[in-house]
C-alpha positions as CSV (number, residue, x, y, z in Angstrom):
1,X,0.0,0.2,-0.1
2,X,1.6,3.6,-0.9
3,X,2.0,6.0,1.9
4,X,-0.5,8.8,1.7
5,X,2.1,10.9,3.1
6,X,4.9,9.9,0.9
7,X,7.4,13.0,0.0
8,X,4.6,15.1,2.1
9,X,5.8,13.6,5.5
10,X,6.1,17.3,6.7
11,X,2.3,17.6,6.5
12,X,1.9,15.3,9.3
13,X,3.8,18.0,11.7
14,X,0.7,20.3,11.5
15,X,-1.8,18.6,13.3
16,X,-1.5,19.7,16.8
17,X,-5.1,20.0,17.4
18,X,-5.7,16.9,19.8
19,X,-4.1,18.0,23.0
20,X,-5.0,21.5,22.2
21,X,-8.5,20.4,21.8
22,X,-8.2,18.1,25.3
23,X,-7.5,20.9,26.9
24,X,-10.2,23.2,25.8
25,X,-12.9,20.8,25.8
26,X,-12.5,20.3,29.7
27,X,-13.8,23.6,30.5
28,X,-15.6,24.9,27.1
29,X,-17.1,24.5,23.7
30,X,-15.0,24.6,20.8
31,X,-15.2,26.4,17.4
32,X,-12.5,25.5,15.2
33,X,-12.2,27.6,12.2
34,X,-10.1,26.4,8.8
35,X,-9.6,29.0,6.7
36,X,-8.0,27.3,3.7
37,X,-9.8,23.9,4.0
38,X,-8.8,22.3,0.6
39,X,-8.6,19.6,-0.4
40,X,-5.2,20.0,-1.9
41,X,-2.8,16.7,-2.6
42,X,-4.9,14.5,-1.0
43,X,-3.9,10.6,-1.7
44,X,-7.0,9.0,-1.0
45,X,-10.5,8.8,-2.0
46,X,-12.1,9.8,1.1
47,X,-9.5,12.5,1.5
48,X,-8.5,10.7,4.8
49,X,-5.0,12.5,4.6
50,X,-6.3,15.8,4.4
51,X,-6.0,18.6,7.3
52,X,-10.3,18.7,7.2
53,X,-10.6,15.0,7.7
54,X,-8.0,14.5,10.2
55,X,-9.2,17.7,12.3
56,X,-12.8,16.2,12.2
57,X,-11.4,12.6,13.0
58,X,-9.1,14.3,16.1
59,X,-11.7,16.6,17.3
60,X,-14.4,13.8,17.4
61,X,-11.9,11.6,19.3
62,X,-10.8,14.2,21.7
63,X,-14.7,15.1,22.5
64,X,-15.1,11.2,23.0
65,X,-12.6,11.1,25.5
66,X,-13.0,14.4,27.2
67,X,-16.9,13.3,28.1
68,X,-15.4,9.8,29.0
69,X,-13.2,11.3,31.5
70,X,-15.4,14.1,32.9
71,X,-18.7,13.1,32.2
72,X,-19.6,16.1,30.4
73,X,-20.2,16.6,26.5
74,X,-18.8,20.0,25.1
75,X,-20.0,21.0,22.0
76,X,-17.6,21.2,18.6
77,X,-18.5,23.3,15.9
78,X,-16.4,23.2,12.8
79,X,-16.7,26.1,10.1
80,X,-14.4,25.1,6.6
81,X,-14.0,27.8,4.3
82,X,-12.6,27.3,0.5
83,X,-12.9,29.5,-2.2
84,X,-12.1,27.1,-5.1
85,X,-15.4,25.9,-6.1
86,X,-14.2,22.3,-7.2
87,X,-12.4,22.1,-4.1
88,X,-15.4,23.0,-2.2
89,X,-17.8,20.7,-3.5
90,X,-15.4,17.6,-2.9
91,X,-14.9,19.2,0.7
92,X,-18.7,19.7,1.4
93,X,-19.6,16.1,0.1
94,X,-16.6,14.5,2.3
95,X,-17.6,16.2,5.3
96,X,-21.6,16.2,5.1
97,X,-22.0,12.9,7.1
98,X,-20.5,14.3,10.3
99,X,-22.7,17.2,10.9
100,X,-24.6,16.3,13.7
101,X,-25.6,19.2,15.9
102,X,-27.9,16.9,18.0
103,X,-24.8,14.9,19.3
104,X,-22.7,18.1,19.7
105,X,-20.9,18.1,16.4
106,X,-21.7,20.7,14.1
107,X,-20.6,21.6,10.9
108,X,-20.6,24.6,8.7
109,X,-19.0,24.9,4.9
110,X,-18.4,28.3,3.3
111,X,-17.6,28.8,-0.5
112,X,-15.5,31.8,-0.7
113,X,-12.7,34.3,0.4
114,X,-11.8,33.5,4.4
115,X,-11.5,37.5,4.7
116,X,-15.0,37.6,3.5
117,X,-16.5,35.0,5.8
118,X,-15.3,37.0,8.7
119,X,-18.4,38.3,9.8
120,X,-20.2,35.1,9.1
121,X,-17.5,33.1,11.6
122,X,-18.1,35.6,14.2
123,X,-21.7,34.9,14.7
124,X,-20.9,30.9,14.3
125,X,-18.5,31.4,16.8
126,X,-20.7,32.8,19.5
127,X,-19.5,32.2,23.2
128,X,-17.5,29.4,22.2
129,X,-13.7,29.0,22.3
130,X,-12.2,30.0,19.2
131,X,-9.3,27.8,17.7
132,X,-8.4,29.3,14.5
133,X,-6.2,27.0,11.8
134,X,-4.9,28.9,9.0
135,X,-2.9,26.7,6.5
136,X,-2.9,28.6,3.0
137,X,-1.1,27.7,-0.3
138,X,1.2,31.0,-0.1
139,X,1.1,34.1,1.9
140,X,-2.3,36.0,0.8
141,X,-5.8,35.8,2.0
142,X,-5.8,36.4,5.7
143,X,-4.7,39.9,6.2
144,X,-4.4,40.0,10.1
145,X,-6.2,43.8,9.9
146,X,-9.0,42.3,8.0
147,X,-9.0,38.8,10.2
148,X,-8.7,40.7,13.8
149,X,-12.2,40.1,14.8
150,X,-11.6,36.5,15.0
151,X,-9.1,37.0,17.7
152,X,-11.4,39.5,20.0
153,X,-12.6,36.7,22.2
154,X,-10.6,36.7,25.9
155,X,-9.7,33.1,25.3
156,X,-8.6,32.4,21.8
157,X,-5.7,30.3,20.1
158,X,-4.3,30.3,16.8
159,X,-2.2,28.0,14.6
160,X,-0.8,29.0,11.4
161,X,1.3,27.3,8.6
162,X,4.0,30.1,8.0
163,X,5.0,29.2,4.3
164,X,8.6,29.9,5.1
165,X,9.8,28.6,1.7
166,X,7.4,31.0,-0.3
167,X,7.7,33.8,1.8
168,X,11.6,33.9,2.1
169,X,11.9,33.9,-2.0
170,X,9.0,36.6,-1.9
171,X,11.0,38.6,0.6
172,X,14.4,38.6,-1.2
173,X,12.7,39.7,-4.6
174,X,13.1,43.3,-5.6
175,X,9.6,43.4,-7.2
176,X,7.9,46.2,-5.8
177,X,4.3,44.4,-6.5
178,X,5.6,41.1,-4.2
179,X,6.9,43.0,-1.6
180,X,3.5,44.9,-1.1
181,X,1.9,41.7,-1.1
182,X,3.6,41.0,2.3
183,X,2.3,44.0,3.8
184,X,-0.9,42.8,5.1
185,X,0.7,40.1,7.3
186,X,4.1,42.1,8.3
187,X,2.2,44.9,9.7
188,X,2.1,47.0,6.6
189,X,4.1,49.2,4.4
190,X,7.8,49.5,5.4
191,X,8.0,46.0,7.0
192,X,11.7,45.6,5.5
193,X,12.5,48.3,7.6
194,X,11.3,46.8,10.7
195,X,13.4,43.2,10.2
196,X,15.9,42.1,12.8
197,X,19.3,43.0,11.2
198,X,20.8,40.4,13.5
199,X,18.9,37.4,11.7
200,X,19.0,35.9,8.2
201,X,16.6,37.7,6.2
202,X,14.3,34.8,5.9
203,X,14.0,34.2,9.8
204,X,13.8,38.1,10.3
205,X,10.4,37.9,8.6
206,X,9.4,35.0,10.7
207,X,10.0,36.8,13.7
208,X,8.2,40.1,12.3
209,X,5.4,37.8,11.1
210,X,5.1,36.6,14.9
211,X,5.3,40.0,16.4
212,X,2.7,41.5,13.7
213,X,0.1,38.7,15.1
214,X,0.9,39.5,18.8
215,X,-0.2,42.7,18.0
216,X,-3.3,42.0,15.9
217,X,-4.6,39.3,18.2
218,X,-3.5,40.5,21.8
219,X,-2.1,37.3,22.4
220,X,0.2,36.8,25.6
221,X,2.6,34.3,23.4
222,X,3.2,33.4,19.8
223,X,5.7,30.9,19.2
224,X,7.0,29.0,16.0
225,X,8.2,25.3,15.2
226,X,10.4,24.7,12.3
227,X,9.4,22.2,10.3
228,X,12.3,21.1,8.0
229,X,11.6,19.4,4.6
230,X,11.2,15.5,4.2
231,X,14.6,14.7,2.4
232,X,16.4,18.2,2.9
233,X,17.9,20.4,5.8
234,X,16.2,23.0,5.3
235,X,13.3,24.8,6.6
236,X,10.1,24.1,4.7
237,X,7.7,26.0,6.8
238,X,6.7,26.9,10.4
239,X,4.1,26.3,12.8
240,X,3.2,29.6,14.4
241,X,1.3,29.4,17.8
242,X,-0.8,32.1,19.1
243,X,-2.4,31.9,22.7
244,X,-4.1,34.2,25.4
245,X,-3.1,31.6,28.3
246,X,-0.3,29.9,29.9
247,X,-1.8,26.6,29.9
248,X,-2.1,27.0,25.7
249,X,1.4,27.6,25.9
250,X,2.4,24.7,28.2
251,X,0.3,22.3,26.1
252,X,1.6,23.7,22.7
253,X,5.5,22.6,23.9
254,X,4.3,18.9,24.8
255,X,2.8,18.3,21.8
256,X,5.5,20.3,19.7
257,X,8.2,17.9,21.6
258,X,6.3,14.8,20.3
259,X,5.1,15.7,16.7
260,X,9.1,17.2,16.4
261,X,10.3,13.4,17.5
262,X,8.2,11.6,15.2
263,X,8.8,14.0,12.2
264,X,12.5,13.2,12.7
265,X,11.4,9.5,12.1
266,X,9.3,10.5,9.2
267,X,12.0,12.2,7.8
268,X,14.7,9.4,8.3
269,X,12.1,6.9,6.6
270,X,11.6,9.4,3.6
271,X,15.4,9.6,3.0
272,X,15.7,5.9,3.1
273,X,12.9,5.7,0.6
274,X,14.4,7.7,-1.5
275,X,17.7,6.2,-1.4
276,X,16.0,2.8,-1.9
277,X,14.4,4.2,-5.4
278,X,17.8,5.6,-6.6
279,X,19.8,2.5,-5.5
280,X,17.1,-0.2,-5.7
281,X,18.4,-1.7,-2.2
282,X,17.7,-1.3,1.3
283,X,19.7,-0.3,4.2
284,X,20.5,-2.6,7.1
285,X,20.9,0.4,9.2
286,X,17.6,2.4,8.7
287,X,16.5,1.9,12.3
288,X,19.7,3.2,13.8
289,X,19.3,6.1,11.3
290,X,15.9,6.8,12.5
291,X,16.7,6.8,16.2
292,X,19.9,9.3,15.4
293,X,17.5,11.7,14.1
294,X,15.1,11.6,17.1
295,X,18.3,11.7,19.4
296,X,19.2,15.2,17.8
297,X,15.8,16.4,19.2
298,X,16.8,15.6,22.5
299,X,20.0,17.0,21.8
300,X,18.2,20.3,20.8
301,X,16.2,20.3,23.9
302,X,19.3,19.9,26.1
303,X,21.1,22.7,24.2
304,X,18.2,24.9,24.9
305,X,17.7,23.9,28.6
306,X,21.6,25.1,29.0
307,X,20.7,28.4,27.8
308,X,17.4,28.5,29.6
309,X,19.7,27.7,32.9
310,X,22.0,31.0,32.0
311,X,18.8,32.9,31.6
312,X,17.0,31.9,34.5
313,X,19.8,33.0,36.7
314,X,20.0,36.3,34.9
315,X,16.4,36.8,35.4
316,X,16.5,36.0,39.3
317,X,19.1,38.3,39.3
318,X,17.4,41.4,37.8
319,X,13.7,40.4,39.6
320,X,15.0,39.1,43.0
321,X,12.7,36.2,42.9
322,X,9.9,34.9,40.7
323,X,6.9,32.4,41.1
324,X,7.6,28.9,39.4
325,X,4.4,29.9,37.0
326,X,6.1,33.2,36.1
327,X,9.7,31.6,35.2
328,X,8.4,28.4,33.1
329,X,6.2,31.0,31.1
330,X,9.1,33.2,30.5
331,X,11.1,30.2,29.5
332,X,8.7,28.4,27.3
333,X,8.2,31.6,25.3
334,X,12.1,31.8,24.5
335,X,13.0,28.0,24.2
336,X,11.5,24.9,22.9
337,X,11.0,23.5,26.4
338,X,8.6,21.9,28.4
339,X,7.5,22.7,31.9
340,X,9.6,19.6,33.0
341,X,12.5,20.8,31.6
342,X,12.2,24.3,33.8
343,X,11.8,21.9,36.7
344,X,15.1,20.1,36.2
345,X,16.7,23.2,35.6
346,X,15.7,24.3,39.1
347,X,16.7,21.2,40.3
348,X,20.0,21.7,39.0
349,X,20.8,25.3,40.0
350,X,19.7,23.9,43.6
351,X,22.1,21.1,43.8
352,X,24.7,23.7,42.3
353,X,24.0,26.0,45.2
354,X,22.7,28.8,42.9
355,X,19.3,28.6,44.2
356,X,17.1,27.9,47.3
357,X,15.2,24.6,47.8
358,X,11.7,26.6,48.1
359,X,9.6,23.4,47.2
360,X,10.4,20.7,50.0
361,X,12.4,17.5,50.0
362,X,12.4,13.6,48.7
363,X,11.5,13.6,45.1
364,X,9.4,16.6,44.7
365,X,10.2,19.3,42.0
366,X,8.7,23.3,41.7
367,X,5.0,23.6,41.5
368,X,3.3,26.9,40.1
369,X,3.2,28.6,43.4
370,X,6.5,27.9,44.7
371,X,8.8,30.9,45.1
372,X,12.2,30.7,43.1
373,X,15.2,32.8,44.4
374,X,18.9,32.9,44.4
375,X,20.6,31.3,47.2
376,X,22.7,33.6,49.6
377,X,25.8,33.1,48.2
378,X,24.6,33.5,44.5
379,X,23.5,36.9,45.4
380,X,26.8,38.0,46.5
């Protein structure tokens, strides 16, 4: 059987939805908004490998599990927007069987431009928690100024596929029309003067994109995950995530780690398939190579922990003390770490005599309310 993700392994890394949905559905109804639904490049007749079909399956499963765990079924509403008439026809016919408001799972579809649907989507969201997913084929069609109302809710989260390859090439062109076409997602005209000159241009544009989204949505945290091409060591796209809650930041970093580990193995498998096609023979050490790819992610986490440890000391010297929740919120915004990694950092600093143990003995580690502060010797 042909793998529907063959040479599309990077698409698997887009689907962070389940654990984010788990978090939301424990306390609220959820409105999932997909601005560019497709289907595009699907390799299965039932579109099982498409973003919209995966979203439906993941959200239904999340709803079922949360109901099992809590005894309460929160409603899920899905809004799928697609402007291409042919793709929309496929979309609508494929997902109509799943529209069942009587069981708490409602679907609405829209044929037209995502930006044009904003007033309709606002009404559709109602009092639900909006989770907005934007996965365009380029960089147009979702001006932050136009879609800003979708982010107005006190609690809101957004996932955007920032098409790094396309945007990086466009940003390096001298064509005034192309430069102007990036205005809607980079804060308007003159965005080139707002780039961080300490970064390569592509990464500087991605940083400005996150800053623009932060301002447009009033998000507390906007972070991103780099996803490399399946068979080449260069960025393909970034998943950009915005949230107004520390809990959202915490959940995303957990899912990010799992997704990147899986993506590393998928990339190793893709390279092996490419090698087999070229040479006509298998590799006895393919599992070993995949393990190395996964280990690389853990090496990256260790590098991030080292940097975060130094940043922790600096923060404490500047501010005197921090609640643990304040510390991990700060560090997770800047580093690819999980809360448990920050706990380990605090334990290591205590063992080195740099901070006090304020969280108790035994195997205990810091909790959100614990005060993290330098030891007397470190202060001096």
